[in-house]
Kinemage of the C-alpha trace (Angstrom):
@kinemage 1
@onewidth
@group {chain A} dominant
@subgroup {mainchain}
@vectorlist {calphas} color= white
{ca unk a 1} P -0.338 17.028 9.329
{ca unk a 2} L -0.835 14.470 12.061
{ca unk a 3} L 1.176 12.152 14.299
{ca unk a 4} L 4.076 11.189 12.039
{ca unk a 5} L 6.819 13.360 10.639
{ca unk a 6} L 7.076 13.641 6.890
{ca unk a 7} L 10.065 11.736 5.486
{ca unk a 8} L 10.030 12.565 1.766
{ca unk a 9} L 12.574 9.939 0.710
{ca unk a 10} L 10.804 7.013 2.384
{ca unk a 11} L 7.397 8.340 1.320
{ca unk a 12} L 8.423 8.310 -2.331
{ca unk a 13} L 10.076 4.902 -1.998
{ca unk a 14} L 6.786 3.499 -0.678
{ca unk a 15} L 4.854 5.313 -3.385
{ca unk a 16} L 7.095 4.006 -6.181
{ca unk a 17} L 6.989 0.442 -4.790
{ca unk a 18} L 3.197 0.611 -4.939
{ca unk a 19} L 3.222 2.002 -8.490
{ca unk a 20} L 5.729 -0.554 -9.802
{ca unk a 21} L 3.942 -3.430 -8.067
{ca unk a 22} L 0.642 -2.353 -9.611
{ca unk a 23} L 2.230 -2.028 -13.052
{ca unk a 24} L 3.763 -5.502 -12.793
{ca unk a 25} L 0.382 -7.032 -11.916
{ca unk a 26} L -1.312 -5.082 -14.727
{ca unk a 27} L 1.313 -6.167 -17.288
{ca unk a 28} L 1.224 -9.795 -16.153
{ca unk a 29} L -2.555 -9.985 -16.488
{ca unk a 30} L -2.969 -7.807 -19.605
{ca unk a 31} L -0.022 -9.023 -21.647
{ca unk a 32} L 1.059 -12.203 -19.936
{ca unk a 33} L -2.210 -14.055 -19.420
{ca unk a 34} L -4.200 -12.492 -22.258
{ca unk a 35} L -1.564 -12.593 -25.007
{ca unk a 36} L 1.661 -14.461 -24.228
{ca unk a 37} L 0.242 -17.311 -22.139
{ca unk a 38} L -3.063 -17.609 -24.030
{ca unk a 39} L -2.098 -20.847 -25.816
{ca unk a 40} L -1.249 -22.476 -22.467
{ca unk a 41} L -4.523 -21.270 -20.922
{ca unk a 42} L -6.648 -22.334 -23.907
{ca unk a 43} L -7.550 -25.719 -22.409
{ca unk a 44} L -8.965 -24.325 -19.154
{ca unk a 45} L -12.720 -23.703 -19.492
{ca unk a 46} L -14.246 -20.616 -17.856
{ca unk a 47} L -17.819 -19.493 -18.430
{ca unk a 48} L -18.235 -21.223 -21.784
{ca unk a 49} L -14.878 -20.126 -23.196
{ca unk a 50} L -11.209 -20.682 -22.411
{ca unk a 51} L -9.272 -18.875 -19.693
{ca unk a 52} L -6.934 -17.067 -22.129
{ca unk a 53} L -9.865 -15.553 -24.027
{ca unk a 54} L -11.578 -14.653 -20.736
{ca unk a 55} L -8.486 -12.749 -19.535
{ca unk a 56} L -8.242 -10.931 -22.869
{ca unk a 57} L -11.905 -9.911 -22.880
{ca unk a 58} L -12.915 -9.439 -19.252
{ca unk a 59} L -10.312 -10.602 -16.777
{ca unk a 60} L -7.788 -7.877 -17.503
{ca unk a 61} L -10.473 -5.184 -17.207
{ca unk a 62} L -11.689 -6.570 -13.872
{ca unk a 63} L -8.145 -6.835 -12.527
{ca unk a 64} L -7.468 -3.257 -13.660
{ca unk a 65} L -10.565 -2.023 -11.800
{ca unk a 66} L -9.491 -3.873 -8.642
{ca unk a 67} L -6.005 -2.352 -8.998
{ca unk a 68} L -7.483 1.163 -9.150
{ca unk a 69} L -9.353 0.683 -5.879
{ca unk a 70} L -6.406 -1.095 -4.236
{ca unk a 71} L -4.043 1.702 -5.288
{ca unk a 72} L -6.344 4.396 -3.869
{ca unk a 73} L -6.820 2.493 -0.594
{ca unk a 74} L -3.108 1.712 -0.194
{ca unk a 75} L -2.025 5.242 -1.167
{ca unk a 76} L -4.335 6.644 1.526
{ca unk a 77} L -2.650 4.330 4.064
{ca unk a 78} L 0.798 5.484 2.930
{ca unk a 79} L -0.302 9.131 3.154
{ca unk a 80} L -1.593 8.546 6.692
{ca unk a 81} L 1.613 6.790 7.703
{ca unk a 82} L 3.730 9.725 6.583
{ca unk a 83} L 1.299 12.391 7.805
{ca unk a 84} L 0.432 13.870 4.424
{ca unk a 85} L -3.164 12.659 4.126
{ca unk a 86} L -6.082 14.988 3.513
{ca unk a 87} L -8.352 15.752 6.453
């Protein structure tokens, strides 16, 4: 362990904030834009189709992939902050 002391309570609070934030973004994009808001997004053209269809077919997958990399990057920063990162 390096520089910082390990504070389990604050570490898990930061971890859970990251998880819940990621889940909210995932749900908003996957269910909100692709399903619930699709009729409102139908008039916005993107790549030869409408934005609602694009989110349902490709946008949600791309956002999910970005979330995976963001989560890994941010979790590494949290681990470093609390001194529990891998060497």
